[in-house]
LOGU-566690 format. One record per residue: residue in three letters; x, y, z of N, C-alpha, C, O, CB in turn. Coordinates in steps of 0.001 Angstrom, whole numbers, plus 500000, padded with zeros to 6 digits. Glycine has a CB too. Layout:
<atoms>
+------+--------+--------+--------+--------+--------+--------+--------+--------+--------+--------+--------+--------+--------+--------+--------+
: resn :     nu :     nv :     nw :    cau :    cav :    caw :     cu :     cv :     cw :     ou :     ov :     ow :    cbu :    cbv :    cbw :
+------+--------+--------+--------+--------+--------+--------+--------+--------+--------+--------+--------+--------+--------+--------+--------+
:  ALA :      X :      Y :      Z :      X :      Y :      Z :      X :      Y :      Z :      X :      Y :      Z :      X :      Y :      Z :
...
+------+--------+--------+--------+--------+--------+--------+--------+--------+--------+--------+--------+--------+--------+--------+--------+
</atoms>
This chain:
<atoms>
+------+--------+--------+--------+--------+--------+--------+--------+--------+--------+--------+--------+--------+--------+--------+--------+
: resn :     nu :     nv :     nw :    cau :    cav :    caw :     cu :     cv :     cw :     ou :     ov :     ow :    cbu :    cbv :    cbw :
+------+--------+--------+--------+--------+--------+--------+--------+--------+--------+--------+--------+--------+--------+--------+--------+
:  MET : 723373 : 097896 : 905301 : 724074 : 099042 : 904737 : 725192 : 099510 : 905666 : 726284 : 099847 : 905208 : 723094 : 100187 : 904470 :
:  LYS : 724915 : 099529 : 906987 : 725912 : 100005 : 907933 : 727158 : 099118 : 907911 : 728281 : 099616 : 907990 : 725321 : 100055 : 909343 :
:  LYS : 726952 : 097793 : 907803 : 728082 : 096875 : 907768 : 728928 : 097111 : 906524 : 730152 : 096991 : 906573 : 727596 : 095423 : 907812 :
:  ASN : 728289 : 097443 : 905419 : 728994 : 097711 : 904181 : 729872 : 098961 : 904312 : 730997 : 098987 : 903813 : 727998 : 097875 : 903030 :
:  ILE : 729356 : 099989 : 904982 : 730129 : 101222 : 905170 : 731333 : 100971 : 906056 : 732429 : 101446 : 905758 : 729253 : 102324 : 905776 :
:  THR : 731147 : 100225 : 907151 : 732284 : 099957 : 908038 : 733315 : 099078 : 907348 : 734508 : 099190 : 907631 : 731809 : 099291 : 909337 :
:  THR : 732879 : 098209 : 906452 : 733820 : 097375 : 905715 : 734682 : 098233 : 904804 : 735902 : 098070 : 904766 : 733076 : 096308 : 904899 :
:  TYR : 734062 : 099140 : 904074 : 734838 : 100031 : 903206 : 735714 : 100977 : 904025 : 736823 : 101316 : 903613 : 733901 : 100838 : 902296 :
:  PHE : 735213 : 101400 : 905184 : 736016 : 102250 : 906059 : 737253 : 101506 : 906535 : 738333 : 102093 : 906608 : 735188 : 102726 : 907259 :
:  SER : 737116 : 100215 : 906863 : 738284 : 099454 : 907321 : 739301 : 099281 : 906196 : 740505 : 099280 : 906450 : 737853 : 098079 : 907856 :
:  VAL : 738834 : 099133 : 904958 : 739763 : 099034 : 903823 : 740543 : 100340 : 903671 : 741763 : 100322 : 903503 : 738997 : 098704 : 902509 :
:  ILE : 739844 : 101461 : 903731 : 740494 : 102771 : 903584 : 741432 : 103049 : 904746 : 742543 : 103539 : 904546 : 739444 : 103886 : 903483 :
:  PHE : 740983 : 102734 : 905980 : 741819 : 102956 : 907155 : 743075 : 102084 : 907108 : 744157 : 102535 : 907482 : 741024 : 102671 : 908434 :
:  GLY : 742935 : 100838 : 906649 : 744090 : 099953 : 906521 : 745094 : 100472 : 905518 : 746298 : 100445 : 905772 : 743647 : 098570 : 906122 :
:  LEU : 744611 : 100948 : 904375 : 745518 : 101516 : 903372 : 746198 : 102783 : 903895 : 747382 : 103008 : 903645 : 744751 : 101827 : 902074 :
:  LEU : 745444 : 103605 : 904620 : 746005 : 104823 : 905189 : 747094 : 104495 : 906202 : 748164 : 105103 : 906186 : 744907 : 105662 : 905846 :
:  LEU : 746827 : 103546 : 907073 : 747803 : 103146 : 908073 : 749033 : 102525 : 907420 : 750158 : 102780 : 907850 : 747179 : 102166 : 909061 :
:  LEU : 748831 : 101728 : 906403 : 749937 : 101139 : 905651 : 750782 : 102222 : 904997 : 752011 : 102173 : 905047 : 749409 : 100167 : 904590 :
:  GLY : 750129 : 103191 : 904389 : 750855 : 104293 : 903752 : 751648 : 105123 : 904750 : 752788 : 105500 : 904482 : 749890 : 105187 : 903009 :
:  ILE : 751046 : 105408 : 905903 : 751760 : 106170 : 906934 : 752976 : 105392 : 907415 : 754052 : 105962 : 907594 : 750827 : 106493 : 908124 :
:  GLY : 752807 : 104094 : 907621 : 753930 : 103271 : 908060 : 755061 : 103243 : 907053 : 756229 : 103378 : 907417 : 753466 : 101870 : 908331 :
:  LEU : 754718 : 103069 : 905785 : 755755 : 103047 : 904746 : 756434 : 104409 : 904618 : 757645 : 104489 : 904409 : 755150 : 102631 : 903393 :
:  TYR : 755653 : 105472 : 904744 : 756227 : 106814 : 904696 : 757215 : 107019 : 905835 : 758303 : 107557 : 905628 : 755122 : 107874 : 904758 :
:  LEU : 756840 : 106591 : 907040 : 757726 : 106747 : 908189 : 758982 : 105903 : 908051 : 760061 : 106326 : 908468 : 756998 : 106381 : 909466 :
:  VAL : 758858 : 104718 : 907474 : 760033 : 103865 : 907276 : 761024 : 104536 : 906340 : 762232 : 104491 : 906572 : 759621 : 102490 : 906718 :
:  LYS : 760519 : 105157 : 905285 : 761411 : 105766 : 904290 : 761982 : 107116 : 904723 : 763093 : 107461 : 904322 : 760673 : 105938 : 902992 :
:  THR : 761252 : 107887 : 905529 : 761683 : 109251 : 905817 : 762526 : 109392 : 907078 : 763361 : 110294 : 907144 : 760492 : 110126 : 905934 :
:  ILE : 762346 : 108557 : 908058 : 763109 : 108696 : 909302 : 764466 : 108027 : 909126 : 764560 : 106819 : 908908 : 762337 : 108075 : 910511 :
:  ILE : 765517 : 108842 : 909226 : 766873 : 108356 : 908979 : 767393 : 107538 : 910165 : 767748 : 106371 : 909996 : 767817 : 109534 : 908696 :
:  GLU : 767441 : 108123 : 911347 : 767929 : 107430 : 912534 : 766849 : 107451 : 913605 : 766798 : 108370 : 914422 : 769237 : 108075 : 913060 :
:  PRO : 765998 : 106450 : 913603 : 764903 : 106443 : 914586 : 765412 : 106158 : 915998 : 766349 : 105385 : 916202 : 763847 : 105401 : 914197 :
:  GLN : 764768 : 106803 : 916955 : 765108 : 106586 : 918356 : 763820 : 106463 : 919152 : 762798 : 107059 : 918810 : 765999 : 107738 : 918908 :
:  GLY : 763891 : 105684 : 920212 : 762732 : 105523 : 921075 : 761624 : 104740 : 920392 : 761855 : 103700 : 919776 : 762215 : 106874 : 921510 :
:  ILE : 760426 : 105267 : 920518 : 759251 : 104579 : 919960 : 759257 : 104581 : 918435 : 758616 : 103733 : 917814 : 757969 : 105234 : 920465 :
:  MET : 759965 : 105511 : 917835 : 759981 : 105592 : 916377 : 760766 : 104446 : 915737 : 760748 : 104298 : 914515 : 760570 : 106918 : 915943 :
:  ARG : 761452 : 103638 : 916542 : 762122 : 102460 : 915997 : 761102 : 101413 : 915560 : 761297 : 100731 : 914554 : 763087 : 101862 : 917033 :
:  SER : 760018 : 101289 : 916317 : 759064 : 100235 : 916022 : 757727 : 100742 : 915472 : 756999 : 099976 : 914840 : 758819 : 099439 : 917256 :
:  LEU : 757393 : 102007 : 915697 : 756091 : 102531 : 915275 : 755807 : 102359 : 913781 : 754702 : 101950 : 913425 : 756004 : 103986 : 915624 :
:  PRO : 756769 : 102656 : 912890 : 756464 : 102473 : 911462 : 756115 : 101028 : 911102 : 755226 : 100778 : 910288 : 757644 : 102924 : 910625 :
:  TYR : 756822 : 100088 : 911714 : 756577 : 098683 : 911408 : 755259 : 098195 : 912014 : 754585 : 097338 : 911441 : 757734 : 097826 : 911915 :
:  VAL : 754900 : 098740 : 913164 : 753601 : 098426 : 913746 : 752497 : 098966 : 912843 : 751492 : 098292 : 912617 : 753478 : 099014 : 915176 :
:  CYS : 752680 : 100178 : 912327 : 751691 : 100760 : 911412 : 751564 : 099920 : 910148 : 750453 : 099694 : 909669 : 752075 : 102204 : 911048 :
:  VAL : 752675 : 099456 : 909606 : 752636 : 098622 : 908400 : 751909 : 097313 : 908698 : 751056 : 096889 : 907919 : 754072 : 098339 : 907877 :
:  GLY : 752234 : 096680 : 909802 : 751601 : 095411 : 910147 : 750106 : 095548 : 910387 : 749315 : 094765 : 909862 : 752254 : 094829 : 911369 :
:  LEU : 749719 : 096541 : 911177 : 748301 : 096766 : 911442 : 747561 : 097169 : 910168 : 746438 : 096728 : 909927 : 748125 : 097843 : 912517 :
:  GLY : 748198 : 098008 : 909359 : 747578 : 098437 : 908105 : 747321 : 097258 : 907176 : 746247 : 097151 : 906584 : 748458 : 099465 : 907403 :
:  CYS : 748313 : 096369 : 907050 : 748126 : 095189 : 906196 : 747020 : 094294 : 906740 : 746196 : 093788 : 905979 : 749436 : 094393 : 906080 :
:  GLY : 747002 : 094100 : 908051 : 745974 : 093244 : 908646 : 744581 : 093810 : 908486 : 743661 : 093088 : 908102 : 746260 : 093031 : 910104 :
:  ILE : 744409 : 095097 : 908774 : 743100 : 095734 : 908663 : 742644 : 095784 : 907211 : 741476 : 095534 : 906913 : 743138 : 097146 : 909253 :
:  PHE : 743563 : 096107 : 906312 : 743225 : 096140 : 904886 : 742812 : 094753 : 904390 : 741811 : 094616 : 903688 : 744420 : 096663 : 904062 :
:  GLY : 743576 : 093737 : 904752 : 743264 : 092377 : 904311 : 741923 : 091897 : 904834 : 741157 : 091266 : 904106 : 744349 : 091425 : 904753 :
:  HIS : 741638 : 092196 : 906093 : 740365 : 091789 : 906681 : 739200 : 092500 : 905997 : 738198 : 091873 : 905654 : 740353 : 092079 : 908188 :
:  GLY : 739334 : 093800 : 905804 : 738277 : 094569 : 905142 : 738070 : 094142 : 903709 : 736933 : 093998 : 903259 : 738596 : 096039 : 905184 :
:  MET : 739155 : 093938 : 902989 : 739048 : 093537 : 901591 : 738441 : 092145 : 901469 : 737673 : 091884 : 900543 : 740421 : 093573 : 900918 :
:  GLY : 738775 : 091252 : 902392 : 738161 : 089926 : 902403 : 736661 : 090013 : 902608 : 735898 : 089288 : 901970 : 738782 : 089064 : 903489 :
:  ASN : 736235 : 090908 : 903503 : 734798 : 091098 : 903723 : 734107 : 091689 : 902501 : 732985 : 091299 : 902177 : 734566 : 091999 : 904927 :
:  VAL : 734761 : 092626 : 901817 : 734184 : 093232 : 900612 : 734015 : 092170 : 899522 : 732957 : 092082 : 898898 : 735077 : 094398 : 900099 :
:  ILE : 735034 : 091383 : 899298 : 734974 : 090347 : 898263 : 733930 : 089295 : 898621 : 733173 : 088843 : 897762 : 736357 : 089685 : 898075 :
:  SER : 733895 : 088909 : 899890 : 732930 : 087904 : 900339 : 731493 : 088390 : 900175 : 730634 : 087651 : 899694 : 733189 : 087540 : 901799 :
:  SER : 731236 : 089628 : 900573 : 729861 : 090138 : 900453 : 729450 : 090313 : 898997 : 728294 : 090069 : 898651 : 729724 : 091472 : 901191 :
:  SER : 730377 : 090732 : 898138 : 730012 : 090880 : 896720 : 729784 : 089525 : 896067 : 728940 : 089402 : 895179 : 731104 : 091649 : 895959 :
:  ALA : 730525 : 088507 : 896493 : 730316 : 087168 : 895930 : 729003 : 086571 : 896422 : 728323 : 085864 : 895678 : 731488 : 086239 : 896295 :
:  LEU : 728642 : 086854 : 897683 : 727407 : 086297 : 898236 : 726159 : 087016 : 897742 : 725065 : 086455 : 897806 : 727452 : 086349 : 899741 :
:  LYS : 726299 : 088256 : 897247 : 725145 : 088960 : 896692 : 724592 : 088245 : 895469 : 723386 : 088261 : 895226 : 725521 : 090391 : 896330 :
:  LYS : 725468 : 087622 : 894707 : 725058 : 086956 : 893479 : 724428 : 085592 : 893751 : 723717 : 085055 : 892902 : 726247 : 086799 : 892553 :
:  HIS : 724692 : 085022 : 894953 : 724209 : 083683 : 895281 : 723514 : 083696 : 896642 : 724135 : 083356 : 897649 : 725374 : 082665 : 895278 :
:  PRO : 722233 : 084083 : 896690 : 721529 : 084152 : 897978 : 721313 : 082783 : 898629 : 721183 : 082692 : 899850 : 720193 : 084828 : 897787 :
:  ASP : 721273 : 081719 : 897819 : 721096 : 080389 : 898401 : 722324 : 079971 : 899220 : 722185 : 079350 : 900274 : 720825 : 079360 : 897293 :
:  ILE : 723501 : 080305 : 898744 : 724732 : 080007 : 899481 : 724792 : 080862 : 900748 : 725230 : 080396 : 901799 : 725985 : 080258 : 898592 :
:  CYS : 724351 : 082110 : 900638 : 724324 : 083004 : 901801 : 723414 : 082441 : 902892 : 723753 : 082483 : 904075 : 723849 : 084416 : 901388 :
:  LYS : 722268 : 081918 : 902490 : 721330 : 081333 : 903448 : 721940 : 080093 : 904097 : 721789 : 079892 : 905302 : 719996 : 080976 : 902754 :
:  GLN : 722621 : 079270 : 903322 : 723257 : 078063 : 903850 : 724362 : 078417 : 904847 : 724496 : 077753 : 905875 : 723831 : 077215 : 902702 :
:  ILE : 725144 : 079436 : 904563 : 726204 : 079871 : 905471 : 725612 : 080376 : 906773 : 726132 : 080085 : 907850 : 727064 : 080962 : 904821 :
:  LYS : 724530 : 081127 : 906680 : 723872 : 081649 : 907884 : 723331 : 080502 : 908747 : 723433 : 080548 : 909973 : 722725 : 082613 : 907497 :
:  ILE : 722765 : 079488 : 908118 : 722255 : 078329 : 908857 : 723402 : 077601 : 909559 : 723272 : 077207 : 910718 : 721506 : 077362 : 907906 :
:  GLU : 724525 : 077422 : 908858 : 725669 : 076730 : 909456 : 726274 : 077513 : 910607 : 726738 : 076918 : 911579 : 726728 : 076470 : 908408 :
:  LYS : 726278 : 078847 : 910514 : 726809 : 079675 : 911595 : 725963 : 079560 : 912856 : 726496 : 079559 : 913965 : 726887 : 081130 : 911156 :
:  LEU : 724665 : 079464 : 912692 : 723753 : 079434 : 913831 : 723412 : 078015 : 914284 : 722618 : 077848 : 915210 : 722484 : 080170 : 913484 :
:  ASP : 723988 : 076996 : 913661 : 723722 : 075617 : 914030 : 724288 : 075329 : 915420 : 725445 : 075642 : 915698 : 724321 : 074652 : 912989 :
:  GLU : 723475 : 074736 : 916287 : 723893 : 074472 : 917664 : 725081 : 073528 : 917731 : 725948 : 073680 : 918592 : 722742 : 073896 : 918457 :
:  ARG : 725126 : 072569 : 916845 : 726237 : 071614 : 916843 : 727554 : 072321 : 916538 : 728558 : 072082 : 917209 : 725986 : 070494 : 915815 :
:  ASN : 727553 : 073189 : 915530 : 728771 : 073926 : 915193 : 729189 : 074860 : 916326 : 730381 : 075011 : 916597 : 728566 : 074727 : 913907 :
:  ILE : 728225 : 075480 : 916983 : 728537 : 076368 : 918104 : 729143 : 075573 : 919247 : 730110 : 076016 : 919867 : 727275 : 077113 : 918581 :
:  THR : 728583 : 074398 : 919533 : 729110 : 073547 : 920600 : 730521 : 073074 : 920275 : 731386 : 073056 : 921151 : 728192 : 072343 : 920827 :
:  ILE : 730759 : 072694 : 919031 : 732103 : 072262 : 918618 : 733099 : 073408 : 918778 : 734208 : 073203 : 919270 : 732092 : 071761 : 917149 :
:  GLY : 732706 : 074617 : 918362 : 733587 : 075775 : 918506 : 733891 : 076093 : 919958 : 735032 : 076405 : 920299 : 732970 : 076981 : 917843 :
:  ASN : 732878 : 076018 : 920822 : 733099 : 076280 : 922243 : 733985 : 075217 : 922878 : 734805 : 075527 : 923743 : 731767 : 076351 : 922979 :
:  HIS : 733829 : 073975 : 922458 : 734659 : 072897 : 922983 : 736123 : 073089 : 922556 : 737040 : 072861 : 923345 : 734130 : 071527 : 922500 :
:  ALA : 736327 : 073504 : 921318 : 737684 : 073752 : 920831 : 738325 : 074914 : 921592 : 739511 : 074863 : 921917 : 737668 : 074047 : 919317 :
:  LYS : 737542 : 075962 : 921876 : 738065 : 077094 : 922647 : 738443 : 076661 : 924057 : 739461 : 077100 : 924590 : 737033 : 078230 : 922705 :
:  ALA : 737630 : 075804 : 924660 : 737925 : 075328 : 926014 : 739221 : 074521 : 926032 : 740030 : 074666 : 926948 : 736761 : 074474 : 926553 :
:  LYS : 739418 : 073681 : 925033 : 740663 : 072906 : 924948 : 741872 : 073826 : 924772 : 742913 : 073623 : 925397 : 740591 : 071900 : 923782 :
:  ALA : 741725 : 074830 : 923924 : 742817 : 075776 : 923691 : 743114 : 076571 : 924963 : 744277 : 076843 : 925258 : 742468 : 076733 : 922529 :
:  TYR : 742087 : 076944 : 925715 : 742267 : 077675 : 926972 : 743034 : 076807 : 927964 : 743957 : 077286 : 928623 : 740897 : 078101 : 927567 :
:  ASN : 742661 : 075542 : 928074 : 743352 : 074649 : 929003 : 744824 : 074490 : 928628 : 745691 : 074478 : 929502 : 742669 : 073279 : 929030 :
:  MET : 745104 : 074371 : 927341 : 746492 : 074244 : 926905 : 747253 : 075544 : 927134 : 748424 : 075529 : 927513 : 746555 : 073847 : 925425 :
:  MET : 746580 : 076670 : 926900 : 747226 : 077968 : 927058 : 747676 : 078194 : 928494 : 748729 : 078790 : 928723 : 746283 : 079082 : 926626 :
:  LEU : 746896 : 077727 : 929465 : 747275 : 077909 : 930866 : 748615 : 077248 : 931155 : 749474 : 077848 : 931803 : 746194 : 077340 : 931794 :
:  PHE : 748804 : 076023 : 930684 : 750068 : 075334 : 930923 : 751224 : 075963 : 930152 : 752335 : 076070 : 930670 : 749940 : 073872 : 930548 :
:  ILE : 750964 : 076375 : 928928 : 752027 : 076979 : 928111 : 752462 : 078318 : 928694 : 753658 : 078593 : 928793 : 751552 : 077167 : 926656 :
:  PHE : 751491 : 079158 : 929083 : 751822 : 080440 : 929707 : 752606 : 080222 : 930995 : 753596 : 080910 : 931243 : 750545 : 081251 : 929994 :
:  GLY : 752171 : 079271 : 931814 : 752870 : 078990 : 933064 : 754306 : 078562 : 932821 : 755218 : 079032 : 933502 : 752138 : 077915 : 933845 :
:  ALA : 754518 : 077675 : 931857 : 755866 : 077222 : 931525 : 756708 : 078357 : 930964 : 757897 : 078457 : 931269 : 755808 : 076073 : 930526 :
:  LEU : 756112 : 079203 : 930157 : 756837 : 080333 : 929587 : 757251 : 081329 : 930667 : 758369 : 081845 : 930651 : 755981 : 081029 : 928531 :
:  ILE : 756344 : 081595 : 931603 : 756673 : 082516 : 932693 : 757804 : 081937 : 933543 : 758734 : 082658 : 933904 : 755424 : 082798 : 933570 :
:  LEU : 757734 : 080663 : 933862 : 758788 : 080020 : 934643 : 760120 : 080055 : 933898 : 761166 : 080317 : 934492 : 758402 : 078570 : 934968 :
:  THR : 760074 : 079792 : 932602 : 761293 : 079831 : 931786 : 761887 : 081234 : 931754 : 763099 : 081394 : 931901 : 760998 : 079356 : 930356 :
:  PHE : 761052 : 082249 : 931566 : 761545 : 083624 : 931562 : 762166 : 083993 : 932905 : 763199 : 084660 : 932960 : 760413 : 084594 : 931226 :
:  ALA : 761530 : 083554 : 933982 : 762055 : 083870 : 935306 : 763404 : 083189 : 935532 : 764313 : 083805 : 936088 : 761057 : 083446 : 936392 :
:  LEU : 763550 : 081936 : 935113 : 764808 : 081218 : 935298 : 765912 : 081728 : 934380 : 767091 : 081654 : 934726 : 764596 : 079743 : 935063 :
:  MET : 765544 : 082238 : 933227 : 766540 : 082763 : 932290 : 767023 : 084141 : 932685 : 768038 : 084615 : 932174 : 765970 : 082809 : 930892 :
:  GLY : 766311 : 084785 : 933585 : 766723 : 086122 : 934009 : 766307 : 087204 : 933034 : 766969 : 088236 : 932931 : 768208 : 086165 : 934192 :
:  ILE : 765228 : 086980 : 932327 : 764706 : 087996 : 931414 : 764301 : 089219 : 932232 : 764024 : 089109 : 933427 : 763493 : 087447 : 930587 :
:  ASP : 764269 : 090355 : 931602 : 763925 : 091612 : 932266 : 762663 : 091460 : 933112 : 761688 : 090846 : 932680 : 763733 : 092727 : 931231 :
:  MET : 762688 : 092017 : 934308 : 761586 : 091876 : 935262 : 760283 : 092451 : 934714 : 759208 : 091918 : 934989 : 761939 : 092561 : 936576 :
:  VAL : 760370 : 093522 : 933950 : 759159 : 094141 : 933401 : 758446 : 093176 : 932451 : 757226 : 093030 : 932519 : 759509 : 095456 : 932665 :
:  ALA : 759189 : 092528 : 931582 : 758583 : 091585 : 930637 : 757970 : 090401 : 931381 : 756873 : 089956 : 931046 : 759630 : 091089 : 929616 :
:  THR : 758672 : 089895 : 932382 : 758153 : 088770 : 933156 : 756891 : 089160 : 933914 : 755928 : 088395 : 933952 : 759213 : 088258 : 934131 :
:  LEU : 756890 : 090347 : 934518 : 755714 : 090791 : 935254 : 754522 : 091048 : 934328 : 753379 : 090788 : 934702 : 756040 : 092050 : 936040 :
:  LEU : 754784 : 091550 : 933138 : 753694 : 091725 : 932178 : 753058 : 090382 : 931824 : 751836 : 090269 : 931739 : 754206 : 092420 : 930905 :
:  LEU : 753891 : 089374 : 931620 : 753354 : 088045 : 931339 : 752575 : 087498 : 932532 : 751518 : 086890 : 932361 : 754484 : 087085 : 930966 :
:  VAL : 753093 : 087711 : 933734 : 752405 : 087233 : 934931 : 751057 : 087923 : 935085 : 750059 : 087264 : 935382 : 753266 : 087468 : 936180 :
:  PHE : 751010 : 089236 : 934888 : 749740 : 089963 : 935011 : 748749 : 089523 : 933934 : 747558 : 089386 : 934216 : 749979 : 091480 : 934918 :
:  ALA : 749217 : 089301 : 932712 : 748327 : 088814 : 931654 : 747799 : 087429 : 932002 : 746616 : 087144 : 931810 : 749060 : 088779 : 930296 :
:  TYR : 748669 : 086573 : 932512 : 748273 : 085223 : 932919 : 747221 : 085272 : 934021 : 746210 : 084574 : 933952 : 749495 : 084426 : 933393 :
:  LEU : 747460 : 086097 : 935035 : 746514 : 086203 : 936142 : 745190 : 086821 : 935695 : 744133 : 086441 : 936199 : 747119 : 087030 : 937271 :
:  PHE : 745233 : 087756 : 934769 : 744009 : 088348 : 934243 : 743174 : 087292 : 933525 : 741961 : 087218 : 933719 : 744337 : 089512 : 933290 :
:  ILE : 743817 : 086484 : 932706 : 743099 : 085444 : 931963 : 742510 : 084412 : 932919 : 741368 : 083987 : 932750 : 744036 : 084756 : 930950 :
:  VAL : 743288 : 084010 : 933923 : 742781 : 083041 : 934890 : 741616 : 083641 : 935683 : 740612 : 082968 : 935913 : 743910 : 082587 : 935846 :
:  GLY : 741746 : 084896 : 936099 : 740664 : 085561 : 936823 : 739413 : 085688 : 935979 : 738306 : 085504 : 936484 : 741107 : 086931 : 937286 :
:  TYR : 739567 : 085995 : 934723 : 738448 : 086085 : 933780 : 737749 : 084738 : 933667 : 736520 : 084669 : 933673 : 738937 : 086555 : 932389 :
:  GLY : 738530 : 083671 : 933566 : 737955 : 082337 : 933484 : 737207 : 081954 : 934751 : 736137 : 081349 : 934686 : 739038 : 081325 : 933206 :
:  ILE : 737770 : 082308 : 935912 : 737106 : 082010 : 937186 : 735811 : 082790 : 937311 : 734804 : 082255 : 937774 : 738029 : 082330 : 938368 :
:  TYR : 735830 : 084045 : 936904 : 734633 : 084871 : 936978 : 733490 : 084265 : 936156 : 732368 : 084136 : 936645 : 734940 : 086292 : 936492 :
:  TYR : 733782 : 083897 : 934909 : 732736 : 083340 : 934061 : 732329 : 081940 : 934501 : 731176 : 081547 : 934329 : 733197 : 083312 : 932619 :
:  ARG : 733254 : 081194 : 935061 : 732884 : 079880 : 935614 : 731873 : 080059 : 936734 : 730871 : 079345 : 936786 : 734136 : 079122 : 936136 :
:  TYR : 732125 : 081001 : 937626 : 731220 : 081289 : 938742 : 729875 : 081796 : 938219 : 728822 : 081379 : 938700 : 731849 : 082328 : 939699 :
:  LYS : 729915 : 082693 : 937237 : 728691 : 083258 : 936670 : 727837 : 082183 : 936007 : 726624 : 082144 : 936214 : 729032 : 084350 : 935660 :
:  PHE : 728457 : 081312 : 935214 : 727710 : 080277 : 934524 : 727211 : 079201 : 935485 : 726158 : 078608 : 935252 : 728568 : 079653 : 933444 :
:  ASP : 727959 : 078939 : 936568 : 727497 : 077974 : 937560 : 726227 : 078475 : 938244 : 725334 : 077689 : 938560 : 728595 : 077706 : 938602 :
:  LYS : 726152 : 079776 : 938469 : 724941 : 080343 : 939086 : 723762 : 080284 : 938126 : 722641 : 079999 : 938549 : 725187 : 081799 : 939526 :
:  GLU : 723990 : 080548 : 936843 : 722917 : 080551 : 935850 : 722383 : 079159 : 935582 : 721172 : 078956 : 935493 : 723404 : 081163 : 934560 :
:  LEU : 723284 : 078206 : 935456 : 722871 : 076855 : 935092 : 722714 : 076058 : 936353 : 722368 : 074877 : 936298 : 723884 : 076183 : 934136 :
+------+--------+--------+--------+--------+--------+--------+--------+--------+--------+--------+--------+--------+--------+--------+--------+
</atoms>
């Protein structure tokens, strides 16, 4: 029941955010500062949250009529093979992301992009690498 309420709440919140964004786009004549992008961020987030919530509502209503399919989906989600495949795919994506982020940071630095943007990318890169090192160390101790 709780999941159903949060799903409907996300649909309502997404529509509300979408409406606020569209209202701001139409009413602000000459936006300055943060108001240049805030309406469009609200529209984008509203559409995403609404779509995700509505997808969950439709999915749960379709699965209520077919409990056998619901049971099969639950089994596939908890299958060790599928979990291992998903973790392996994430590891491959992480390895590729490290090289892509590094190349992007180097490219931004050589192009002379604003220092703030370059430093934000560097800090995000270092955070991700530090996070990976932390969990590598943690899992090495456990296993």
